[in-house]
C-alpha positions in Angstrom: -5.6 -29.9 -15.4 -8.2 -26.9 -15.2 -9.4 -26.1 -18.3 -11.8 -23.0 -17.3 -10.8 -19.3 -16.7 -10.1 -18.1 -13.6 -8.6 -14.6 -12.5 -4.6 -14.5 -12.0 -3.6 -12.0 -9.1 -0.6 -10.1 -10.0 2.3 -11.0 -8.4 4.0 -7.2 -8.2 2.0 -4.4 -6.6 4.8 -2.0 -7.4 7.2 -0.8 -10.0 10.7 -2.2 -9.4 10.5 -2.4 -5.7 9.7 1.3 -4.9 6.4 2.5 -3.4 3.9 3.2 -5.4 4.0 6.7 -7.2 0.6 8.8 -6.7 -0.3 8.1 -10.4 0.1 4.0 -9.8 -2.2 4.2 -7.3 -4.6 6.0 -9.8 -4.4 3.1 -12.5 -4.9 0.9 -9.2 -4.6 -3.4 -9.8 -5.8 -5.7 -12.9 -6.5 -9.4 -13.0 -5.4 -11.4 -15.8 -7.9 -13.8 -17.1 -6.0 -16.6 -19.7 -7.8 -17.8 -22.8 -7.1 -20.5 -23.2 -6.4 -21.6 -19.6 -3.6 -23.3 -18.7 -1.8 -21.5 -22.1 -0.3 -23.9 -24.4 3.1 -25.0 -26.0 2.9 -25.1 -29.6 -0.8 -23.4 -29.1 -1.6 -19.8 -27.5 -0.9 -17.9 -24.5 -3.1 -15.1 -24.1 -6.0 -13.3 -22.4 -7.4 -10.0 -20.6 -6.1 -7.7 -18.2 -9.1 -6.2 -16.4 -9.0 -3.3 -14.6 -11.4 -1.9 -12.1 -11.9 1.0 -14.4 -10.3 1.9 -17.4 -7.3 4.0 -16.8 -6.6 6.9 -19.2 -6.4 7.4 -22.7 -2.7 8.9 -22.1 -1.0 5.6 -20.9 0.0 2.9 -23.2 0.7 -0.5 -22.3 2.7 -3.3 -23.2 2.8 -7.0 -22.3 6.3 -9.3 -22.5 5.9 -12.8 -21.8 9.0 -14.8 -20.9 10.0 -18.1 -20.4 12.5 -18.6 -17.4 14.9 -21.3 -16.3 16.1 -21.8 -12.8 19.1 -24.0 -12.0 19.5 -25.2 -8.6 22.7 -27.0 -7.1 25.7 -25.1 -5.7 23.5 -21.6 -6.3 20.7 -20.7 -7.7 20.6 -19.0 -11.2 17.4 -17.7 -13.0 17.7 -17.4 -17.1 15.1 -16.5 -19.5 15.1 -18.7 -22.5 12.2 -16.8 -24.7 10.9 -13.6 -24.3 8.2 -11.8 -26.9 6.4 -8.6 -26.2 3.9 -6.4 -27.6 0.9 -3.9 -27.6 -2.2 -5.3 -26.0 -5.8 -4.4 -27.6 -8.7 -2.3 -25.4 -11.8 -4.3 -25.4 -14.5 -1.8 -26.9 -16.4 -0.2 -23.9 -15.1 -2.5 -21.3 -12.1 -1.5 -19.0 -9.6 -4.7 -20.2 -6.7 -5.1 -22.5 -6.5 -8.0 -24.7 -3.5 -9.8 -25.7 -2.2 -13.1 -27.4 1.0 -14.8 -28.4 1.8 -17.8 -30.3 4.1 -20.0 -28.3 6.8 -22.6 -30.1 6.5 -26.0 -29.9 10.0 -26.6 -28.9 9.6 -24.4 -25.6 9.2 -26.3 -21.9 6.2 -26.2 -20.0 5.6 -24.9 -16.6 7.6 -27.5 -14.1 5.5 -29.2 -11.9 8.0 -31.1 -10.3 10.6 -30.2 -7.7 14.0 -30.9 -10.4 17.0 -29.5 -9.8 15.8 -27.6 -13.3 12.6 -25.4 -13.4 10.6 -23.7 -16.1 8.2 -20.9 -15.1 6.6 -18.4 -17.1 5.8 -14.8 -16.6 3.5 -12.0 -17.9 4.7 -8.4 -17.4 1.9 -5.4 -18.2 3.5 -2.1 -17.7 1.8 1.2 -18.1 3.5 4.4 -19.6 2.3 7.7 -19.4 4.8 10.3 -21.0 7.0 7.8 -21.3 7.4 7.3 -17.7 6.2 3.8 -15.8 3.5 4.4 -14.4 2.1 0.6 -14.2 4.0 -2.9 -13.9 2.4 -5.8 -12.7 3.7 -9.6 -13.1 1.9 -13.0 -13.0 3.3 -16.2 -12.9 1.4 -17.9 -15.6 0.8 -21.6 -16.1 1.7 -23.1 -19.4 1.5 -26.9 -20.5 2.1 -29.3 -23.6 -0.8 -29.1 -26.0 -1.7 -26.9 -28.8 -4.8 -25.2 -27.1 -6.1 -22.1 -29.0 -7.6 -19.2 -28.2 -11.5 -19.3 -28.1 -12.2 -15.1 -27.7 -9.3 -13.7 -28.7 -8.9 -13.5 -32.5 -5.5 -11.4 -33.1 -1.7 -11.7 -32.6 
């Protein structure tokens, strides 16, 4: 199990499958660095979204974390079993947003075996300017059993 820090690239580059709008391109990309890595059932799921350069002050960001259950069989179905959202905080003087959530101890970890029922976790960062979505990226997040806590992020 990897316990260091590594950058997670975004799974999506556009909003809702629509080609990026001009203001989405202006904001650019953001990588996710987890703290702790991997995130922990009964502990924390947190980290930083790191931008190449800081977006304008007129963009408001929200982060949502969801645990999904995917069942295979006659057909495939995916359902969310837990979701939490909040407003990440800018790190002073840096183009990065920090966030941290407590993860309940009764939730499943990310599935590592290919079973008929699989669990996976996703973080979605969305930016809005004047109520319009201008940035939406999703990240698949590894979550393991344990009670690892964030070392550097001290707020919820």
